[in-house]
C-alpha positions as CSV (number, residue, x, y, z in Angstrom):
1,M,126.3,172.0,213.2
2,L,127.6,171.0,216.5
3,V,130.9,172.8,217.9
4,S,133.2,170.9,220.2
5,A,134.3,171.8,223.7
6,R,137.6,172.6,222.4
7,G,136.0,174.8,219.5
8,Q,134.0,176.9,222.1
9,R,136.8,177.4,224.3
10,T,138.9,178.9,220.3
11,F,136.2,181.0,219.7
12,L,135.6,182.6,223.2
13,A,139.4,182.9,223.3
14,T,139.4,184.5,219.8
15,I,136.3,186.7,220.9
16,A,138.5,187.9,223.8
17,C,141.1,188.6,221.7
18,L,139.3,191.1,219.5
19,W,138.2,192.2,222.4
20,A,141.3,193.5,224.1
21,L,142.7,194.9,221.3
22,L,139.9,197.4,220.6
23,L,140.3,197.9,224.4
24,F,143.8,198.6,224.5
25,P,144.1,201.7,222.2
26,A,140.9,203.1,223.8
27,L,143.0,202.6,227.2
28,L,146.2,204.3,226.0
29,L,143.6,207.3,224.7
30,A,142.2,207.9,228.5
31,Q,145.5,208.0,229.9
32,N,147.5,209.8,227.4
33,P,145.3,213.1,226.2
34,E,148.0,214.0,223.6
35,P,149.1,210.9,221.5
36,P,151.3,211.7,218.3
37,Y,149.4,210.5,215.8
38,Q,145.8,212.2,216.9
39,S,146.9,215.2,215.1
40,Q,143.6,215.4,213.5
41,F,142.2,216.3,216.8
42,W,144.4,219.4,216.9
43,S,143.2,221.1,213.8
44,R,139.8,222.3,212.4
45,K,138.7,222.6,208.4
46,N,136.7,225.3,209.4
47,S,136.9,227.6,212.5
48,F,134.9,230.4,213.8
49,G,136.8,232.9,216.1
50,L,135.7,235.9,218.5
51,F,138.6,238.0,219.2
52,V,139.6,241.1,221.1
53,E,142.6,243.5,219.9
54,G,144.2,246.7,220.6
55,A,147.4,248.8,220.2
56,P,148.3,251.1,223.0
57,T,150.0,253.5,220.5
58,S,151.6,254.0,217.2
59,S,154.8,255.2,215.8
60,H,157.3,255.1,212.9
61,M,157.1,251.1,212.0
62,L,157.4,251.1,208.3
63,I,155.8,253.6,206.0
64,G,153.1,255.1,208.6
65,T,154.1,259.0,210.2
66,T,151.5,259.6,212.6
67,R,152.1,259.0,216.4
68,Q,150.2,258.1,219.9
69,R,147.2,256.3,218.3
70,V,145.1,254.5,220.2
71,L,143.5,251.3,218.8
72,L,140.5,248.7,220.0
73,A,138.5,246.5,218.2
74,L,136.0,243.4,218.8
75,G,135.1,241.3,216.0
76,G,134.7,238.0,214.9
77,A,136.4,235.6,212.1
78,Y,136.3,232.3,209.8
79,S,139.0,230.4,208.9
80,R,139.2,227.4,206.1
81,R,141.7,225.0,205.9
82,I,143.4,224.6,202.5
83,F,145.5,221.8,203.0
84,V,148.2,219.8,205.4
85,T,151.4,219.4,204.1
86,G,153.4,217.5,207.2
87,P,153.6,219.8,210.2
88,V,152.3,222.4,208.4
89,A,148.6,223.6,207.7
90,F,147.5,226.5,205.4
91,S,143.9,228.5,206.3
92,Y,142.3,231.2,204.1
93,N,141.0,234.0,206.9
94,V,138.5,236.4,207.1
95,E,137.8,239.1,210.1
96,F,134.9,241.6,210.8
97,R,135.6,244.3,212.8
98,P,132.0,246.1,213.7
99,V,133.0,247.9,216.8
100,M,136.3,249.6,216.2
101,M,137.3,252.7,218.4
102,E,140.4,255.1,217.2
103,S,141.6,257.7,219.6
104,D,143.9,261.0,218.1
105,P,145.8,263.6,220.2
106,V,144.5,266.5,219.0
107,L,145.5,270.5,219.8
108,R,142.7,272.5,221.0
109,S,144.9,275.9,221.5
110,L,148.8,277.0,220.9
111,N,150.5,280.4,220.7
112,S,151.5,280.9,217.0
113,F,154.7,283.6,217.1
114,L,153.3,285.0,214.0
115,K,149.4,284.8,214.7
116,G,149.6,285.0,218.8
117,P,147.1,282.7,220.7
118,V,145.0,280.3,218.5
119,S,142.5,278.3,219.6
120,F,140.9,274.9,217.4
121,T,137.3,274.5,217.7
122,P,136.5,271.3,216.5
123,A,140.3,270.3,218.6
124,M,142.7,269.5,215.1
125,P,144.0,265.7,215.2
126,V,148.0,266.5,214.9
127,I,150.5,264.0,213.2
128,N,153.0,264.6,216.1
129,P,152.6,266.2,219.0
130,H,156.2,266.4,219.9
131,N,156.6,268.5,216.0
132,L,153.7,270.4,215.2
133,I,156.0,271.9,212.2
134,E,155.6,269.0,210.2
135,D,151.9,269.1,210.1
136,P,150.4,270.1,207.0
137,N,146.7,271.5,208.2
138,L,149.1,273.5,210.8
139,V,151.6,275.2,208.3
140,M,149.8,278.6,208.8
141,Y,150.0,278.5,212.4
142,T,153.8,277.0,213.0
143,I,156.0,278.0,210.1
144,G,157.1,281.1,212.4
145,G,157.5,278.9,215.3
146,Y,155.1,278.2,218.6
147,N,154.9,277.6,222.1
148,D,152.0,276.5,225.2
149,A,150.7,274.3,222.6
150,V,147.6,272.7,224.8
151,F,146.6,269.0,223.8
152,G,143.6,266.5,224.2
153,R,142.1,263.1,223.1
154,R,139.6,262.6,220.7
155,W,137.7,258.9,220.1
156,T,136.3,257.8,216.3
157,Y,134.2,254.5,215.9
158,A,135.1,252.8,212.9
159,G,134.3,249.3,211.4
160,G,136.6,246.9,209.1
161,L,136.5,244.3,206.8
162,S,139.4,242.0,206.1
163,P,138.5,239.6,203.5
164,L,142.2,239.0,202.6
165,G,144.0,236.8,204.4
166,F,146.3,233.5,205.4
167,Q,147.4,231.4,207.8
168,F,149.9,229.3,208.4
169,H,149.6,226.6,211.5
170,F,153.3,224.8,212.5
171,L,153.3,221.5,214.7
172,N,149.8,220.3,214.1
173,R,150.4,217.8,215.9
174,H,150.8,219.3,219.5
175,R,148.4,221.1,221.7
176,W,151.0,224.3,221.5
177,Q,150.9,225.9,217.8
178,P,153.0,228.6,216.4
179,E,151.3,230.5,213.9
180,L,152.1,232.7,210.6
181,I,149.2,235.7,209.6
182,G,148.3,238.1,207.3
183,Q,145.5,240.3,206.6
184,A,144.4,243.1,203.9
185,G,141.0,245.0,204.0
186,F,139.9,248.4,205.0
187,M,138.5,250.5,207.3
188,V,135.7,253.0,207.6
189,S,134.7,255.8,209.8
190,P,132.2,258.6,210.0
191,R,134.7,261.7,209.9
192,D,138.7,261.5,208.4
193,L,140.7,259.4,210.3
194,P,144.0,260.0,211.1
195,I,143.8,263.7,210.6
196,F,141.8,266.2,209.1
197,N,141.3,266.4,205.3
198,S,142.7,262.9,204.9
199,S,139.8,260.4,204.5
200,Q,136.7,258.6,205.9
201,F,137.8,255.2,203.7
202,N,141.3,253.9,204.6
203,F,142.9,250.6,203.4
204,T,144.3,248.5,206.1
205,F,147.1,245.7,206.2
206,Q,148.7,243.7,208.6
207,F,150.9,240.3,209.6
208,G,152.8,239.3,212.5
209,A,152.6,235.6,214.3
210,G,150.7,234.1,217.4
211,L,151.0,230.9,219.6
212,E,148.0,229.0,219.5
213,Y,146.7,226.4,222.4
214,Y,144.3,223.8,222.0
215,Y,142.7,223.2,225.6
216,A,140.2,221.2,223.7
217,N,139.4,219.1,220.8
218,Q,138.3,221.5,218.6
219,R,138.7,224.9,220.9
220,S,141.7,226.6,221.3
221,L,142.8,230.4,222.4
222,M,145.2,232.1,220.4
223,F,147.2,235.3,221.3
224,E,149.1,237.4,218.6
225,Y,151.6,240.5,217.8
226,R,150.7,242.3,214.6
227,Y,152.2,245.1,212.5
228,H,149.1,246.6,211.6
229,H,149.2,249.7,209.0
230,F,146.3,252.1,207.4
231,S,146.3,254.3,205.0
232,N,144.3,255.7,202.3
233,D,146.3,255.7,199.6
234,F,146.3,258.9,198.7
235,T,143.0,259.2,197.7
236,G,142.2,261.9,200.4
237,T,144.2,265.4,200.4
238,N,146.2,264.0,203.3
239,N,147.9,260.6,203.6
240,P,150.2,260.0,207.0
241,G,148.9,256.5,207.4
242,T,149.4,254.6,210.9
243,D,151.7,251.9,211.9
244,S,150.4,250.0,215.1
245,G,151.8,247.0,217.2
246,V,148.8,245.0,218.0
247,Y,147.8,242.5,220.6
248,K,144.9,240.0,219.9
249,L,143.4,237.0,221.6
250,T,141.2,234.8,220.0
251,Y,138.5,232.6,220.9
252,W,138.6,229.6,218.4
253,F,135.9,226.6,217.7
254,G,134.8,224.7,215.1
255,H,135.0,221.1,213.5
């Protein structure tokens, strides 16, 4: 079948228009790294994270009573996106902490008004260095008063797992995304935490908020602040509980 010169020109013009229609969006994408319709590029179905976190001290924030505890941890996380509704996404999270370090203030010695000078070997972790009278492990030494207390600090290794977690992602069309997070799990240590006669097994829960930045299609950094609590839920003789404000930085990647 012969094609006229006019038909050939029409065919070539049609092909040129199709190529232009295909290339034009690509050129726009190259010039604009964050078009509003590319929300899928700022979200992941499956995410894997590596994080570092720490709390410089503890106080009575909600239910814990211990003071001056320090928490440090390195760990990993997995997040599975469950659904997306408009600008909000909801994910299931699990976090694993193979390296946790918890630090307690410990009492080395004091002058008891009833018993005289007393030294503690090993040094005794206390609930509140500023008020030893409320400590159940020290009642026999402090009930009549005390002075000249000498303190130190001990570090304890622990490990933890938080298998119950959720995460809400907001503004998932943007590189900067606010987040809300909640976790529940446990931590295990080779000795009682946070004081003697408490427990080596403690339950944990935490919740907080964060801000995630997607610096590449499937990679992001997230900074969070969380309320963190651990206690033995009265499975030990003593259960003072520890409340901490934890700062956390996570590197996320996935697909």
